[in-house]
C-alpha positions in Angstrom: 324.6 -36.7 62.8 324.9 -33.3 61.3 328.1 -31.5 60.3 328.4 -27.8 59.5 325.3 -27.2 61.6 325.4 -23.4 61.3 326.7 -23.2 57.8 324.8 -25.3 55.3 324.2 -28.5 57.2 325.4 -31.8 55.9 323.9 -35.1 57.2 325.6 -37.9 55.3 324.6 -41.0 57.3 321.9 -43.4 56.4 318.8 -44.0 58.5 316.9 -47.2 57.5 313.4 -46.6 56.3 311.9 -49.0 58.9 312.9 -46.8 61.9 309.8 -46.7 64.1 308.1 -49.6 62.4 307.2 -52.8 64.3 308.4 -56.0 62.8 309.5 -59.5 63.8 313.1 -58.7 62.8 315.1 -61.8 61.7 318.3 -60.4 63.4 318.8 -57.7 66.1 321.2 -55.5 64.2 318.4 -54.6 61.7 316.6 -52.7 64.4 319.1 -49.8 64.9 320.6 -50.0 61.3 321.7 -46.5 60.7 324.8 -44.3 60.9 328.0 -45.9 62.2 328.3 -48.6 64.8 331.0 -50.8 66.2 330.9 -54.5 65.4 332.6 -57.3 67.4 332.7 -59.9 66.1 332.1 -58.2 62.7 330.1 -60.2 60.2 327.1 -62.6 60.0 328.5 -65.0 62.7 326.3 -67.8 61.2 328.4 -70.6 62.7 329.6 -71.3 66.2 333.2 -70.5 67.1 334.6 -72.5 70.1 331.2 -72.9 71.5 330.2 -69.2 71.1 327.1 -68.2 69.1 327.4 -64.4 68.4 324.6 -62.4 66.9 325.3 -60.8 63.5 327.9 -58.1 64.0 328.1 -59.0 67.7 326.5 -57.7 70.9 328.2 -54.3 70.4 325.9 -53.6 67.4 322.6 -54.3 69.0 322.8 -54.2 72.8 321.9 -51.2 75.0 325.0 -49.3 76.2 325.3 -47.8 79.7 326.0 -44.1 79.9 329.1 -43.4 82.1 329.2 -39.6 81.7 330.3 -36.6 79.7 333.2 -34.2 80.1 334.8 -31.2 78.4 338.5 -30.3 78.6 340.6 -28.0 76.5 337.9 -27.7 73.9 337.3 -31.4 73.6 333.8 -32.7 74.5 333.6 -36.4 75.3 330.8 -38.9 75.9 331.7 -42.3 77.5 329.5 -45.4 77.4 330.1 -49.0 78.5 328.9 -52.4 77.5 329.5 -55.7 79.2 329.4 -58.5 76.7 327.9 -61.9 77.6 328.5 -64.4 74.8 332.3 -63.9 75.3 332.8 -62.1 78.6 334.4 -58.7 78.4 333.9 -55.0 78.6 333.9 -52.4 75.8 334.3 -48.7 76.7 333.1 -46.4 73.9 334.2 -42.8 73.8 333.0 -40.2 71.3 334.9 -36.9 71.1 334.1 -33.6 69.4 336.7 -30.9 69.1 335.5 -27.3 69.1 335.5 -25.8 65.6 336.0 -29.1 63.8 333.5 -31.1 61.7 335.0 -34.4 62.9 333.9 -37.3 65.1 336.7 -39.1 67.0 335.8 -42.6 68.3 337.6 -45.1 70.5 336.6 -48.5 71.7 338.7 -50.0 74.5 338.2 -53.7 74.8 339.0 -55.5 78.1 338.7 -59.2 78.4 337.0 -60.8 75.4 340.2 -62.7 75.0 341.0 -64.7 71.9 340.5 -64.2 68.2 337.8 -62.0 66.8 336.8 -60.0 63.8 335.9 -56.4 64.5 335.4 -53.0 62.9 333.2 -50.0 62.1 330.1 -50.1 60.1 329.8 -46.6 58.7 326.7 -46.4 56.5 326.0 -43.4 54.2 322.8 -42.5 52.5 323.1 -42.7 48.7 321.6 -40.2 46.3 319.1 -41.4 43.7 321.1 -40.3 40.6 323.5 -43.0 39.5 327.2 -42.0 39.9 326.6 -39.0 42.2 328.9 -40.3 44.9 332.6 -40.6 43.9 334.5 -43.1 46.1 338.3 -42.8 46.5 340.9 -44.3 48.9 344.5 -44.5 49.7 346.6 -47.0 47.6 345.6 -50.7 47.9 347.3 -54.0 47.4 344.2 -55.4 45.6 340.5 -55.9 46.0 338.2 -58.9 46.0 334.5 -59.5 45.5 332.6 -61.7 48.0 334.0 -65.3 47.9 330.5 -66.8 47.9 327.1 -65.8 46.7 326.1 -62.7 48.6 322.6 -62.2 47.3 320.4 -65.3 46.8 317.5 -64.8 44.4 315.6 -67.6 46.2 315.5 -65.2 49.1 314.4 -62.2 47.1 318.0 -60.9 46.7 320.0 -60.0 43.6 323.7 -59.2 42.9 325.6 -58.0 39.9 329.3 -58.5 41.0 331.2 -61.7 40.3 332.1 -64.2 43.0 335.7 -64.4 44.4 337.1 -62.1 41.7 340.2 -60.1 42.3 340.5 -56.5 41.0 343.0 -53.7 41.1 340.6 -50.7 40.9 337.1 -50.0 42.2 336.4 -48.6 38.7 336.7 -52.1 37.2 335.1 -54.8 39.3 334.1 -58.1 37.5 330.4 -58.6 36.8 328.6 -61.8 37.6 326.9 -61.7 34.1 328.8 -63.6 31.3 330.2 -61.2 28.8 329.1 -58.1 30.7 331.6 -55.2 31.2 333.3 -54.6 34.5 331.3 -52.6 37.0 332.5 -49.1 38.1 332.0 -49.3 41.8 333.9 -46.0 42.3 330.7 -44.1 41.2 327.6 -44.7 43.3 324.9 -45.6 43.4 325.1 -48.4 40.9 322.0 -49.7 39.0 318.9 -50.3 41.0 318.0 -53.8 42.0 321.3 -55.1 43.4 323.0 -55.8 46.7 326.7 -56.6 46.6 329.7 -56.9 48.8 333.5 -56.4 48.1 336.7 -55.7 50.0 339.8 -53.6 49.5 343.2 -54.0 51.3 345.3 -51.0 51.8 349.0 -50.9 50.8 351.7 -49.8 53.2 351.0 -46.3 54.3 354.5 -45.6 55.8 353.0 -44.8 59.2 350.4 -42.4 57.9 346.6 -43.0 58.1 344.8 -45.0 55.5 341.9 -42.9 54.1 338.6 -43.3 52.4 336.5 -40.6 50.9 333.0 -40.2 49.4 332.5 -37.0 47.4 329.2 -35.3 46.6 330.4 -32.7 44.2 326.8 -31.7 43.4 326.3 -30.7 47.0 329.8 -29.4 47.7 331.1 -31.7 50.4 333.0 -34.9 51.0 332.9 -37.4 53.8 336.1 -39.1 55.0 337.3 -41.8 57.3 340.8 -42.2 58.7 342.2 -45.4 60.3 345.4 -47.1 61.3 345.7 -50.0 58.9 347.6 -52.0 61.4 344.4 -52.1 63.5 341.7 -52.1 60.8 343.3 -54.0 58.0 340.7 -53.8 55.3 337.5 -52.0 54.1 334.3 -53.8 53.3 332.0 -52.1 50.8 328.3 -53.0 51.1 326.5 -51.7 48.0 322.8 -51.7 48.5 320.3 -50.2 46.0 317.0 -51.9 46.4 318.4 -55.3 45.9 316.6 -57.1 48.8 312.9 -57.7 48.9 312.3 -59.7 52.1 311.3 -58.2 55.5 312.2 -55.4 56.4 314.0 -54.4 53.3 311.0 -54.6 50.8 313.1 -53.2 48.0 313.4 -49.7 49.6 317.0 -49.7 50.9 319.6 -47.4 49.1 322.8 -47.0 51.0 326.5 -47.8 51.0 328.4 -49.3 53.9 332.0 -48.1 54.0 333.2 -50.4 56.7 336.8 -50.3 58.0 337.4 -53.7 59.6 339.7 -56.6 60.4 337.7 -59.5 59.1 337.1 -62.0 56.4 334.5 -60.2 54.4 331.1 -60.2 56.3 331.2 -63.9 57.2 331.9 -63.6 60.9 334.3 -64.7 63.6 334.7 -68.4 62.7 336.1 -67.9 59.1 337.9 -64.7 60.2 339.8 -66.5 63.0 340.7 -69.5 60.7 343.1 -69.9 57.9 341.4 -68.5 54.8 342.1 -67.3 51.3 343.0 -63.8 52.5 345.4 -64.9 55.3 347.1 -67.0 52.6 347.7 -63.7 50.8 349.1 -62.0 53.9 345.9 -60.1 54.9 345.1 -60.1 58.6 341.4 -61.1 59.1 341.2 -61.3 63.0 342.7 -59.7 66.1 344.0 -62.0 68.8 343.0 -60.1 72.0 345.2 -60.4 75.0 344.7 -57.8 77.7 343.5 -54.3 76.7 343.1 -53.4 73.1 341.8 -50.1 71.7 340.4 -49.2 68.3 340.6 -45.5 67.4 338.8 -44.1 64.4 338.0 -40.8 62.7 335.2 -39.6 60.5 334.4 -36.2 59.2 333.0 -33.9 56.5 334.8 -31.2 54.5 333.2 -28.6 52.3 334.7 -28.5 48.8 334.7 -25.8 46.1 333.1 -26.0 42.6 335.2 -28.1 40.3 336.4 -30.5 43.1 335.0 -33.7 41.8 337.0 -36.5 43.5 340.0 -37.0 45.7 343.3 -38.0 44.2 345.4 -37.8 47.5 345.3 -36.8 51.1 348.3 -35.1 52.6 348.9 -35.0 56.4 350.7 -32.4 58.5 350.5 -31.6 62.2 346.8 -31.4 63.2 345.6 -31.0 59.6 344.7 -33.0 56.5 344.7 -31.6 52.9 342.4 -33.2 50.4 343.8 -32.8 46.8 341.4 -33.3 43.9 342.2 -34.8 40.5 342.0 -31.3 39.1 344.5 -29.9 41.5 342.1 -28.2 44.0 343.4 -28.3 47.6 341.2 -28.1 50.7 342.8 -28.2 54.2 340.8 -29.1 57.3 341.7 -29.3 61.0 341.7 -33.0 62.1 343.9 -34.4 64.8 344.8 -37.6 62.9 347.5 -38.3 65.5 344.6 -39.5 67.6 344.6 -42.8 65.7 347.8 -43.9 67.3 347.7 -42.1 70.6 344.1 -41.9 71.5 344.9 -38.6 73.0 344.3 -34.9 72.2 
């Protein structure tokens, strides 16, 4: 996916290094692992839920979709695809929209059937630079954050982690380490040290009806990537931090990416723990959606070019059809984005 195609192209998304290789992949989602994909149920789905055995991140992440058609109206180009799920019967209609003159991708997933509780969300995955700290991560205000409640990377399987287990934090810049006596880890500056694979979550505070936002800034290349969501639909963000921390097939210590995954889920554990009472629901965090009738998830991702001196985002201001990204140094960059789409699904 390339933004600013005619004016200094930006291609922020990750493409796994095994694309085109032939392996006996342990799970289906590893085959297309790249870019952004919709997960339902989101997570590993290691255990059965009410007799259902879902693949990791659900059928929506690995099955072949059926093309319905394309259209263009009033400057909006749209692609529509469908998938009929089998493990839990239902239909998901995916629509991707591009607006003339904008460097933004608008996505909607309409879910019909598939009734009952489920985790779900987007799995946006960005390619990380090699130099530590080159990517600056910022987000709208949060209630708190938490590291994975269990061991995320098992050395017995050739995996290694550096973040603590089930540790609360108030800032991405100070996440507790797993190593005794070690300083907190600054997860707002990526990539982190080589050799680790970690997972954490943040939970947005009340946005007073405005979108919740997440940004990843590459000041050295003059751009930032952003996502916008309705926090009443996608209640949390999972961060998958991967910098050559896994050494089994097909990773082989060559994966360097960050998953910035806007979800309603209990970490990446899957539908069963997400649909059950858990330590997050006890704190008032929604971890599953109870589907009854039609349900639609609208989502926005885009890229903005930034000037010299714009190092990270302090705030995002919203007005009709535009968003203004304000840096910590006071720089202001306004871009066209129809953020109203999050609630209406319309243009």
